[in-house]
C-alpha positions as CSV (number, residue, x, y, z in Angstrom):
1,M,-4.9,-43.3,6.8
2,D,-7.8,-44.9,4.9
3,S,-10.4,-46.7,7.2
4,S,-10.2,-49.8,5.1
5,F,-6.8,-50.7,6.9
6,P,-7.7,-51.1,10.5
7,F,-5.1,-53.8,11.4
8,C,-1.2,-53.5,10.9
9,E,-0.1,-55.8,7.8
10,R,3.2,-57.4,9.0
11,I,6.0,-57.6,6.2
12,C,9.5,-58.9,7.2
13,I,12.6,-57.5,5.5
14,P,14.8,-60.1,3.7
15,F,17.2,-61.5,6.7
16,Q,19.4,-63.8,4.2
17,P,21.1,-61.0,2.6
18,M,21.4,-59.0,5.9
19,L,23.2,-62.2,7.4
20,V,25.7,-62.0,4.4
21,Q,26.2,-58.3,4.9
22,I,26.8,-58.9,8.8
23,T,29.4,-61.9,8.1
24,D,31.0,-59.6,5.6
25,C,31.3,-56.8,8.2
26,L,32.6,-59.3,11.0
27,D,35.1,-60.8,8.1
28,F,33.6,-64.3,8.9
29,P,33.0,-66.7,5.9
30,K,29.7,-66.8,4.1
31,P,26.8,-68.4,6.0
32,T,26.1,-72.1,5.0
33,Y,22.6,-73.5,4.8
34,F,21.5,-77.2,5.1
35,V,18.2,-78.8,4.7
36,V,17.3,-80.9,7.6
37,D,14.2,-82.5,6.5
38,H,12.7,-82.3,2.9
39,V,9.2,-83.5,4.0
40,T,8.7,-80.6,6.7
41,C,11.0,-78.2,4.8
42,S,13.0,-77.8,7.9
43,S,16.5,-75.9,7.2
44,S,19.4,-74.7,9.2
45,V,22.2,-72.3,8.7
46,Y,25.6,-72.1,10.5
47,V,27.9,-69.3,10.7
48,R,31.7,-70.0,11.1
49,T,34.0,-67.4,12.9
50,E,37.2,-66.7,11.0
51,G,40.4,-67.4,12.8
52,E,38.8,-68.9,15.6
53,R,37.4,-72.3,16.8
54,G,33.7,-71.5,16.8
55,I,30.4,-72.3,15.0
56,F,26.9,-70.8,15.4
57,W,24.2,-72.9,14.6
58,F,20.6,-71.8,14.0
59,I,17.6,-73.8,13.0
60,G,14.6,-72.6,11.0
61,G,12.2,-75.3,12.0
62,K,9.2,-76.5,10.1
63,A,7.8,-74.3,7.2
64,A,5.7,-74.0,4.1
65,S,8.9,-73.9,2.1
66,I,12.6,-74.5,2.4
67,D,13.2,-70.7,1.5
68,E,10.9,-69.7,4.4
69,S,12.6,-72.0,7.0
70,Q,16.1,-70.7,5.9
71,E,14.7,-67.2,6.1
72,N,13.7,-68.1,9.8
73,A,17.2,-69.4,10.4
74,A,18.7,-66.3,9.0
75,Q,16.6,-64.1,11.1
76,R,17.7,-65.9,14.3
77,A,21.2,-65.6,13.3
78,V,21.0,-62.0,12.5
79,H,19.6,-61.1,15.9
80,F,22.1,-63.2,17.8
81,L,25.2,-61.7,15.8
82,I,23.9,-58.1,16.2
83,N,23.6,-58.5,20.2
84,K,26.7,-60.4,20.5
85,Y,28.9,-58.0,18.6
86,N,26.9,-54.9,19.2
87,I,26.5,-54.3,15.5
88,C,24.4,-51.2,14.4
89,V,22.1,-51.9,11.7
90,G,20.4,-48.8,9.8
91,N,16.7,-49.6,9.3
92,F,13.2,-48.8,10.2
93,T,13.6,-49.3,13.8
94,T,16.9,-47.7,14.2
95,D,15.2,-44.5,12.8
96,R,12.5,-44.8,15.3
97,M,14.8,-45.3,18.1
98,R,17.2,-42.4,16.9
99,M,13.9,-40.3,17.0
100,Y,12.8,-41.2,20.5
101,E,16.4,-40.6,21.6
102,L,16.7,-37.1,20.0
103,C,13.3,-36.0,21.4
104,G,14.1,-37.2,25.0
105,K,17.5,-35.5,24.7
106,L,15.8,-32.2,23.5
107,Y,13.2,-32.3,26.1
108,R,16.2,-33.0,28.9
109,L,18.1,-30.2,27.5
110,K,15.2,-27.9,27.8
111,R,14.4,-28.9,31.4
112,N,18.1,-28.1,32.2
113,A,17.8,-24.7,30.7
114,L,14.4,-24.0,32.7
115,E,16.5,-25.3,36.1
116,S,19.4,-23.1,35.3
117,G,17.4,-19.9,34.1
118,N,19.0,-19.9,30.8
119,H,16.0,-18.7,28.8
120,K,17.8,-19.3,25.6
121,Q,17.8,-22.9,25.9
122,S,21.1,-23.5,24.2
123,C,23.6,-26.2,24.3
124,S,27.0,-26.8,23.4
125,K,26.8,-30.6,23.4
126,K,26.7,-32.7,20.4
127,I,22.8,-33.4,19.9
128,V,22.8,-36.0,17.1
129,G,25.8,-38.5,16.1
130,D,25.4,-42.3,15.3
131,V,27.7,-44.7,13.8
132,I,26.0,-47.2,11.4
133,H,27.9,-50.2,10.4
134,L,25.7,-51.4,7.8
135,S,22.2,-50.8,6.4
136,I,19.3,-52.8,4.8
137,D,18.8,-52.6,1.0
138,Y,15.9,-50.4,0.4
139,V,15.7,-50.8,-3.1
140,G,15.6,-54.5,-3.0
141,F,13.0,-54.3,0.1
142,M,10.7,-52.2,-2.1
143,V,10.0,-55.0,-4.4
144,K,8.6,-57.0,-1.4
145,V,6.5,-53.9,-0.3
146,V,5.0,-53.6,-3.8
147,R,3.9,-57.2,-3.9
148,K,2.4,-57.0,-0.5
149,T,0.4,-53.9,-0.9
150,G,-0.2,-53.7,-4.7
151,V,0.6,-49.9,-4.6
152,L,2.0,-48.6,-7.9
153,V,5.6,-47.2,-8.1
154,T,7.5,-46.2,-10.8
155,G,11.2,-47.1,-11.2
156,V,13.6,-45.1,-9.5
157,E,14.9,-42.4,-11.9
158,T,18.5,-40.9,-11.2
159,M,20.1,-37.8,-13.1
160,H,23.4,-36.2,-12.6
161,S,23.9,-32.5,-12.5
162,E,27.4,-31.5,-13.3
163,G,29.1,-30.0,-10.4
164,Q,26.3,-30.9,-7.9
165,G,25.9,-34.7,-8.0
166,Y,23.1,-37.5,-8.4
167,I,19.4,-37.0,-7.6
168,S,17.0,-39.8,-7.7
169,W,13.1,-39.7,-7.8
170,V,10.0,-41.9,-7.6
171,V,6.5,-41.6,-7.8
172,V,4.1,-43.7,-5.9
173,T,0.4,-43.9,-6.1
174,C,-2.0,-45.7,-3.7
175,H,-5.3,-46.9,-4.9
176,H,-7.2,-45.8,-1.8
177,T,-6.0,-42.4,-1.5
178,K,-7.6,-39.2,-3.1
179,S,-4.6,-37.1,-3.2
180,G,-3.2,-38.9,-6.3
181,M,0.2,-39.6,-6.8
182,E,3.2,-38.7,-4.4
183,C,6.5,-37.7,-5.6
184,F,9.7,-38.3,-3.5
185,F,13.3,-36.8,-4.2
186,S,16.7,-37.7,-2.7
187,E,19.3,-35.1,-1.7
188,L,22.1,-34.4,-4.1
189,C,24.6,-37.3,-3.6
190,S,28.1,-37.8,-4.8
191,D,27.2,-41.6,-5.5
192,S,23.9,-42.8,-7.4
193,N,23.2,-45.9,-5.5
194,K,23.2,-43.6,-2.2
195,S,20.8,-41.4,-3.8
196,Q,18.6,-44.3,-4.9
197,E,18.4,-46.0,-1.4
198,M,17.6,-42.6,0.1
199,V,14.6,-42.0,-2.1
200,T,13.5,-45.6,-1.8
201,K,13.4,-45.4,1.9
202,K,11.3,-42.2,1.9
203,A,8.8,-44.0,-0.5
204,I,8.7,-47.1,1.7
205,Y,7.9,-44.8,4.8
206,Y,4.9,-43.1,3.0
207,I,3.7,-46.7,2.0
208,M,4.2,-47.8,5.4
209,Y,1.9,-45.2,6.8
210,Q,-0.8,-45.4,4.0
211,Y,-1.1,-49.2,4.4
212,N,-0.5,-49.6,8.0
213,L,2.5,-51.8,7.7
214,D,4.3,-53.3,10.6
215,I,7.8,-53.9,9.2
216,V,10.1,-56.6,11.0
217,D,13.6,-55.7,10.7
218,A,16.8,-56.6,12.4
219,N,16.1,-54.4,15.3
220,Y,12.4,-54.9,15.6
221,G,10.9,-54.2,19.1
222,S,14.0,-52.4,20.3
223,A,12.4,-48.9,20.3
224,N,10.1,-49.4,23.0
225,L,12.5,-48.6,25.8
226,K,13.8,-45.4,24.1
227,G,10.1,-44.5,23.6
228,V,9.2,-44.8,27.3
229,L,12.6,-42.9,28.4
230,C,11.4,-40.1,25.7
231,S,8.0,-39.9,27.3
232,L,9.4,-39.5,30.9
233,E,11.7,-36.9,29.8
234,R,8.8,-34.9,28.2
235,E,6.7,-35.4,31.3
236,S,9.8,-34.3,33.8
237,C,10.1,-31.2,31.5
238,L,6.6,-30.3,31.3
239,C,6.0,-30.8,34.8
240,L,8.8,-28.4,35.8
241,E,7.5,-26.0,33.3
242,E,4.0,-25.9,34.7
243,R,5.3,-25.5,38.2
244,K,7.3,-22.4,37.4
245,K,4.1,-21.0,35.9
246,G,2.4,-22.0,39.1
247,Q,0.1,-24.3,37.2
248,R,-0.6,-28.1,38.3
249,H,0.5,-30.6,35.5
250,H,-1.5,-33.6,34.8
251,G,0.9,-36.1,33.2
252,R,0.1,-38.9,30.8
253,L,2.1,-41.0,28.5
254,M,2.6,-39.9,24.9
255,P,-0.1,-41.3,22.7
256,F,2.5,-43.5,20.4
257,L,3.6,-45.6,23.4
258,I,0.0,-47.1,23.3
259,E,0.2,-48.1,19.7
260,E,3.9,-49.4,19.9
261,A,4.7,-52.8,18.8
262,P,5.6,-55.5,21.3
263,S,9.0,-55.0,23.0
264,T,10.3,-58.4,22.0
265,P,10.4,-60.2,18.4
266,P,8.2,-63.2,17.8
267,K,8.8,-66.1,20.1
268,A,10.3,-68.0,17.1
269,N,13.2,-65.5,17.2
270,L,14.1,-66.2,20.9
271,Q,15.9,-69.6,20.1
272,T,19.1,-69.9,21.7
273,P,21.9,-70.9,19.2
274,V,24.7,-73.3,20.0
275,P,27.8,-71.1,19.9
276,I,31.5,-72.8,20.3
277,D,34.1,-70.6,21.6
278,A,33.3,-67.4,19.9
279,P,36.0,-64.5,19.1
280,V,35.8,-61.3,20.7
281,T,34.4,-58.2,18.7
282,P,36.4,-57.8,15.6
283,A,38.1,-54.4,15.4
284,N,37.1,-53.4,11.9
285,L,33.5,-52.2,12.7
286,A,34.3,-48.6,12.0
287,T,32.3,-47.7,8.7
288,K,30.1,-44.5,9.3
289,R,26.9,-43.8,7.5
290,P,25.0,-40.8,8.0
291,L,21.5,-41.0,9.2
292,G,18.6,-38.5,8.7
293,S,15.5,-37.7,6.8
294,P,16.8,-35.3,4.0
295,S,14.3,-32.7,2.5
296,T,13.9,-32.0,-1.2
297,P,16.9,-30.5,-2.7
298,D,17.3,-27.6,-4.9
299,I,19.3,-28.5,-7.7
300,G,19.6,-24.8,-9.2
301,S,19.6,-24.1,-12.9
302,N,22.3,-26.4,-14.1
303,T,21.3,-28.8,-16.8
304,P,21.8,-32.6,-15.8
305,S,24.2,-33.9,-17.8
306,V,24.0,-37.8,-17.4
307,V,20.8,-39.8,-17.4
308,R,21.4,-43.1,-15.2
309,K,19.0,-46.2,-16.0
310,R,15.8,-46.8,-14.1
311,V,15.5,-49.1,-11.2
312,R,12.4,-50.9,-11.6
313,F,10.4,-52.9,-9.0
314,S,9.2,-56.1,-10.4
């Protein structure tokens, strides 16, 4: 990491498109925005439930522009609907939560194996499994990342290999690094949009660490608890391991907990909406989307047969 970036630069995902995704997922009508005061650029948004007598109203408050106020209102609506209807959104915080959860689970399995004397440390339980109802638009968010950082990013290139699928790649060049350009690749996918989202997500992660970005998404701040639980599982496992070796273990928290983001979103997001007779959770939240960090694929010797158009970030 370059020393010229000592502090985190906060950047928010676009919450208005996310709110549309959530209302579509819940089979609610599209959210409606109103300008409360043109002088202060204060806006609001209301979400009406389908088939039930209920409206959720969120106020964006004063802002520098109407769009900013609408974005604030959409952010509050997104947080409320996610919590109320238990919607799982695939984003950067979700990946961190999943990482802590898996790490803690593996330490717990290792501790159980040590306690039972199973030196193979094997487990028949399913270790990884998540259901994602919807995900952020990584390709769309990359535009905002590029404008925020000034990083050089080529368009996402996509090609099709006969009998194998689509592969996308993108090249990122950071001004302050000496390593030159970095190339990122998707896995082979049956859908071109999926491969583009996959490789763009990888590139954003790289830029996030290079420029020390603090990304505010729909689950912002929710990873702290899982991080603490992961740290406790680790300490418990290491303590048992040292005890069996006849050594004394001096426990301490994992370093990442010291630099973790605040456990709650900004105060502006804590506004309580005005709900009226909200319906129960809809039964159509069953869309499964896989999570993971795929590695660079091997497309073999087949010659790509179809060239897809480039996705530019401008």
